[in-house]
C-alpha positions as CSV (number, residue, x, y, z in Angstrom):
1,M,-34.4,-68.8,-31.2
2,A,-37.1,-66.5,-31.3
3,N,-38.3,-65.4,-34.4
4,T,-36.6,-62.2,-35.0
5,E,-39.4,-61.0,-37.5
6,T,-42.1,-61.3,-34.7
7,D,-43.8,-58.0,-34.8
8,I,-45.0,-56.7,-31.4
9,G,-48.2,-54.8,-31.2
10,V,-50.8,-54.1,-28.0
11,T,-53.8,-56.1,-28.6
12,A,-56.9,-56.1,-25.8
13,P,-60.8,-56.1,-26.1
14,A,-59.2,-52.5,-25.2
15,V,-56.1,-50.8,-25.7
16,I,-55.2,-48.4,-22.5
17,G,-52.1,-48.2,-20.5
18,Q,-52.8,-45.9,-17.2
19,P,-55.5,-43.0,-16.9
20,R,-54.3,-39.9,-18.7
21,E,-55.5,-37.1,-20.3
22,L,-56.9,-37.0,-24.0
23,E,-57.6,-34.1,-26.2
24,D,-61.7,-33.6,-25.7
25,R,-63.3,-33.5,-29.5
26,Q,-66.3,-31.6,-28.4
27,A,-65.9,-27.8,-28.9
28,T,-65.6,-27.2,-25.7
29,G,-61.7,-27.1,-26.0
30,R,-61.2,-28.6,-22.6
31,S,-59.3,-31.9,-21.7
32,R,-61.2,-35.0,-20.5
33,R,-59.7,-37.9,-18.3
34,D,-60.0,-41.4,-18.6
35,L,-61.5,-43.1,-15.9
36,M,-60.7,-46.8,-15.0
37,A,-63.1,-48.4,-13.0
38,P,-64.0,-52.2,-11.9
39,G,-66.3,-54.1,-13.6
40,H,-66.9,-57.0,-10.9
41,L,-69.4,-57.6,-7.9
42,Y,-68.3,-55.6,-5.0
43,N,-65.5,-57.5,-3.2
44,P,-65.3,-56.3,0.3
45,R,-62.1,-57.7,0.8
46,T,-60.5,-55.3,-1.4
47,G,-63.0,-52.5,-1.4
48,T,-63.5,-52.5,-5.1
49,G,-66.1,-53.2,-7.6
50,I,-70.3,-52.1,-8.0
51,E,-72.9,-52.8,-4.8
52,W,-75.5,-54.1,-6.2
53,L,-78.8,-53.5,-4.0
54,P,-82.1,-54.6,-4.3
55,A,-85.6,-52.7,-5.2
56,K,-87.7,-51.8,-2.4
57,S,-91.1,-54.3,-3.3
58,D,-92.7,-52.3,-0.4
59,T,-92.2,-49.0,-1.5
60,G,-92.0,-49.1,-5.4
61,E,-88.2,-47.7,-5.2
62,P,-85.8,-48.8,-8.1
63,G,-82.6,-50.8,-6.8
64,K,-79.2,-48.9,-6.2
65,V,-75.8,-49.7,-7.8
66,R,-72.9,-48.0,-6.0
67,L,-69.5,-48.1,-7.8
68,W,-66.0,-48.4,-5.8
69,S,-62.5,-48.1,-6.3
70,R,-59.2,-47.7,-4.6
71,Q,-57.3,-45.1,-4.2
72,W,-53.2,-45.4,-4.6
73,N,-53.3,-45.1,-0.9
74,G,-55.7,-48.2,-0.5
75,K,-58.5,-46.7,0.5
76,S,-61.7,-46.9,-1.1
77,I,-63.4,-44.7,-2.9
78,L,-66.9,-44.0,-3.8
79,L,-66.6,-43.1,-7.9
80,G,-70.8,-43.1,-8.2
81,E,-74.3,-44.2,-7.2
82,A,-76.8,-45.0,-9.9
83,L,-80.5,-46.5,-10.0
84,H,-81.4,-49.7,-11.7
85,H,-84.4,-52.0,-12.5
86,T,-82.9,-55.1,-12.8
87,R,-84.5,-58.3,-10.9
88,G,-81.0,-59.8,-10.2
89,P,-77.0,-59.4,-10.2
90,W,-77.3,-61.8,-13.3
91,E,-79.4,-59.9,-15.6
92,Y,-77.5,-56.6,-14.7
93,W,-74.0,-58.0,-15.5
94,Y,-75.0,-60.4,-18.5
95,S,-76.9,-57.1,-19.9
96,L,-74.0,-54.9,-19.3
97,E,-76.2,-52.2,-17.1
98,F,-73.3,-51.2,-15.3
99,A,-71.9,-49.6,-18.5
100,N,-75.4,-47.4,-18.6
101,S,-75.2,-47.3,-15.2
102,F,-71.7,-45.4,-15.1
103,P,-71.2,-44.0,-18.5
104,Q,-68.6,-42.0,-17.4
105,V,-66.4,-44.7,-16.9
106,T,-64.2,-45.1,-20.0
107,H,-62.6,-48.1,-19.5
108,W,-63.5,-51.6,-17.1
109,W,-61.4,-53.8,-15.3
110,F,-62.6,-57.4,-13.9
111,G,-61.1,-59.1,-11.3
112,D,-57.2,-57.5,-12.2
113,A,-56.4,-54.9,-14.2
114,W,-53.3,-56.5,-15.6
115,T,-51.2,-54.8,-18.7
116,G,-48.0,-56.4,-19.9
117,H,-45.7,-58.5,-22.4
118,V,-46.8,-61.8,-22.9
119,H,-44.2,-63.8,-24.9
120,I,-45.9,-67.3,-26.5
121,W,-43.8,-70.4,-27.7
122,S,-44.8,-72.8,-30.5
123,P,-46.1,-76.0,-29.2
124,N,-43.3,-78.5,-28.8
125,A,-45.0,-81.2,-27.4
126,A,-48.3,-83.5,-27.8
127,G,-50.3,-86.4,-26.1
128,P,-53.2,-87.1,-25.3
129,D,-55.4,-85.3,-22.8
130,P,-55.8,-87.0,-19.3
131,E,-59.2,-86.5,-19.1
132,S,-60.8,-87.0,-22.6
133,G,-58.4,-88.9,-23.8
134,A,-58.2,-86.7,-27.2
135,P,-54.6,-85.5,-28.7
136,M,-53.3,-82.2,-26.9
137,L,-50.8,-79.7,-28.0
138,M,-48.6,-78.5,-25.4
139,G,-46.4,-75.0,-25.1
140,W,-44.7,-72.4,-23.3
141,L,-45.7,-68.6,-22.4
142,R,-44.0,-66.2,-20.5
143,F,-45.0,-63.0,-18.7
144,G,-43.2,-60.1,-18.8
145,L,-40.0,-59.0,-21.1
146,T,-37.2,-60.3,-18.8
147,K,-35.8,-63.6,-19.1
148,A,-35.6,-65.4,-16.1
149,P,-31.5,-66.5,-15.3
150,D,-31.0,-70.4,-15.8
151,T,-31.8,-72.9,-13.1
152,P,-31.2,-76.6,-12.7
153,E,-35.0,-76.8,-13.2
154,M,-34.2,-75.6,-16.9
155,S,-33.7,-79.4,-17.8
156,D,-37.1,-80.2,-17.0
157,I,-38.5,-78.1,-20.2
158,P,-38.3,-80.2,-23.2
159,D,-36.0,-79.3,-25.7
160,G,-37.8,-76.6,-28.8
161,D,-37.3,-74.0,-30.8
162,G,-37.8,-70.9,-28.9
163,V,-37.5,-72.8,-26.0
164,A,-34.0,-72.9,-24.2
165,G,-33.4,-69.9,-22.1
166,V,-37.0,-69.1,-21.3
167,G,-36.3,-69.5,-18.1
168,T,-38.5,-71.0,-14.8
169,A,-41.0,-67.9,-15.8
170,A,-42.2,-69.9,-18.7
171,L,-45.7,-71.4,-17.4
172,P,-47.7,-74.2,-19.9
173,W,-50.6,-73.4,-21.9
174,T,-52.4,-76.5,-23.7
175,V,-55.1,-77.2,-26.3
176,V,-57.2,-79.9,-26.4
177,L,-57.8,-80.6,-30.0
178,T,-61.7,-81.7,-29.8
179,S,-64.1,-79.7,-31.7
180,P,-64.5,-77.3,-30.8
181,P,-60.6,-77.0,-29.1
182,H,-60.6,-76.3,-25.4
183,V,-57.8,-74.2,-24.7
184,N,-55.8,-73.7,-21.5
185,T,-53.5,-71.1,-20.4
186,P,-51.8,-70.0,-17.0
187,L,-52.7,-66.5,-15.8
188,P,-50.0,-64.0,-14.6
189,P,-48.2,-64.5,-10.9
190,M,-49.7,-62.5,-8.6
191,A,-52.7,-61.8,-11.2
192,A,-54.1,-65.2,-11.6
193,N,-57.7,-63.8,-11.0
194,L,-60.5,-66.3,-12.8
195,A,-62.7,-62.7,-13.0
196,N,-60.4,-62.0,-14.9
197,V,-61.8,-63.5,-18.6
198,P,-61.3,-60.5,-20.6
199,L,-57.3,-61.7,-19.9
200,Q,-57.9,-65.4,-20.1
201,L,-59.8,-64.4,-23.8
202,L,-57.2,-62.7,-25.1
203,L,-54.7,-65.8,-24.3
204,G,-56.6,-68.2,-25.5
205,E,-57.1,-66.0,-29.0
206,K,-53.4,-65.3,-29.3
207,V,-52.6,-69.2,-28.8
208,M,-54.8,-70.0,-31.1
209,E,-53.6,-67.5,-33.8
210,L,-50.4,-68.9,-33.3
211,L,-51.6,-72.5,-34.1
212,A,-53.2,-71.4,-37.2
213,A,-49.9,-69.7,-38.1
214,L,-48.6,-72.8,-37.8
215,V,-50.7,-74.4,-39.9
216,T,-50.2,-71.7,-42.6
217,K,-46.5,-72.0,-42.3
218,T,-46.6,-76.2,-42.5
219,Q,-48.9,-75.7,-45.8
220,D,-46.1,-73.1,-47.8
221,E,-43.4,-75.3,-49.1
222,A,-41.0,-72.1,-49.2
223,A,-41.5,-71.8,-45.8
224,L,-40.7,-75.2,-45.2
225,E,-36.9,-74.3,-46.1
226,G,-36.5,-71.9,-43.4
227,N,-35.5,-72.6,-39.7
228,A,-37.1,-69.9,-38.0
229,A,-39.2,-70.5,-35.2
230,L,-42.8,-69.4,-35.1
231,D,-43.9,-67.6,-31.7
232,T,-45.2,-64.5,-30.4
233,E,-44.8,-61.4,-28.6
234,V,-47.3,-59.1,-28.0
235,V,-48.3,-56.3,-25.5
236,L,-52.0,-57.0,-23.9
237,T,-54.6,-55.4,-21.5
238,S,-57.5,-56.9,-19.7
239,L,-59.0,-53.2,-19.7
240,V,-62.4,-53.0,-21.8
241,R,-63.3,-49.8,-23.3
242,R,-67.0,-49.1,-22.6
243,E,-67.5,-49.2,-26.6
244,D,-66.0,-52.5,-27.0
245,L,-68.1,-54.2,-23.8
246,Q,-70.4,-56.3,-26.3
247,R,-67.5,-57.6,-28.3
248,A,-65.3,-58.8,-25.9
249,F,-68.2,-60.5,-23.9
250,P,-70.1,-62.4,-27.0
251,T,-73.4,-63.7,-26.1
252,H,-72.4,-66.8,-28.3
253,F,-70.4,-69.1,-28.8
254,G,-67.2,-68.7,-30.3
255,S,-64.6,-71.2,-32.9
256,W,-62.5,-72.2,-29.5
257,L,-63.5,-73.0,-25.9
258,L,-62.1,-71.8,-22.8
259,D,-60.8,-75.2,-21.1
260,R,-61.7,-73.5,-17.5
261,L,-65.5,-72.8,-18.9
262,P,-66.1,-74.7,-21.7
263,D,-69.9,-75.0,-21.1
264,L,-70.1,-71.0,-21.1
265,T,-70.6,-68.1,-23.4
266,P,-67.7,-65.3,-22.4
267,R,-71.1,-63.3,-20.9
268,E,-72.3,-66.3,-19.2
269,A,-68.5,-66.6,-17.6
270,L,-68.6,-62.9,-17.1
271,C,-71.5,-63.3,-14.6
272,R,-70.7,-67.1,-13.2
273,V,-67.1,-66.5,-12.2
274,Q,-68.4,-63.7,-9.6
275,G,-70.4,-66.9,-8.1
276,L,-74.0,-65.2,-9.9
277,E,-76.7,-67.5,-11.0
278,S,-79.5,-66.6,-13.5
279,V,-82.9,-66.4,-12.5
280,V,-84.0,-69.2,-14.4
281,V,-81.0,-71.5,-13.0
282,A,-82.2,-70.2,-9.2
283,Q,-85.8,-71.6,-9.9
284,T,-84.7,-75.0,-11.1
285,S,-82.5,-75.6,-8.4
286,N,-85.0,-74.7,-5.7
287,H,-88.0,-76.8,-6.9
288,R,-85.8,-80.0,-6.8
């Protein structure tokens, strides 16, 4: 059974639901509107993102960037245009220069602007990682509030506290117990965009917090007397507030790594999932 004492909170590098008018704290007495915008490299298929144009060396003109979003009717709309002085796309995104180019944007999204409920169950299986052979924990995660109806496939899900009845909407997560641990979580159905690095980091963070709480519970002799399952249910959003960009994409490694991108810091991952290469990497490849 699920833990009835589990708190449900909203957690993210930035917390926001939909664009809404906010009270202007300045002395104007007017209201302003939050502006969400895509922070990824322009995607011609969706018509969203930041179009990066290089400087013109022959005239000395600086480069330009254009911010494109999509209206509710599906048509692209130009939200803004600005100049830049970066040498390439990697430098532009790695330095988070887009926040300076478009200061009117209050919340950024990357790949997908996903917000929803997430239920994470404690690990209910363990075994060796097929690739490294290191110990690996496995558990289940569900996106959304509604439990899917039981189906014959439910027999394929191992028994465990809080797992029975999760339905086919439950997807597996794994943590390989290396140093540091490698975390692999699923992405929401219909929103499985690897460019959504903020959501991947949040899901990994919540899984690791659950494991830490499980260790604490195991060490607490009083807690061992109870049978309440340890799981967590939260509301997560992949939207990142402008003032939280540095914290959402640190330039250093943390205490755990994304299994999909184990050799990249979050800031590097932001660039690499978009197919960008640093100037150093590009020059090294050209000289081989």
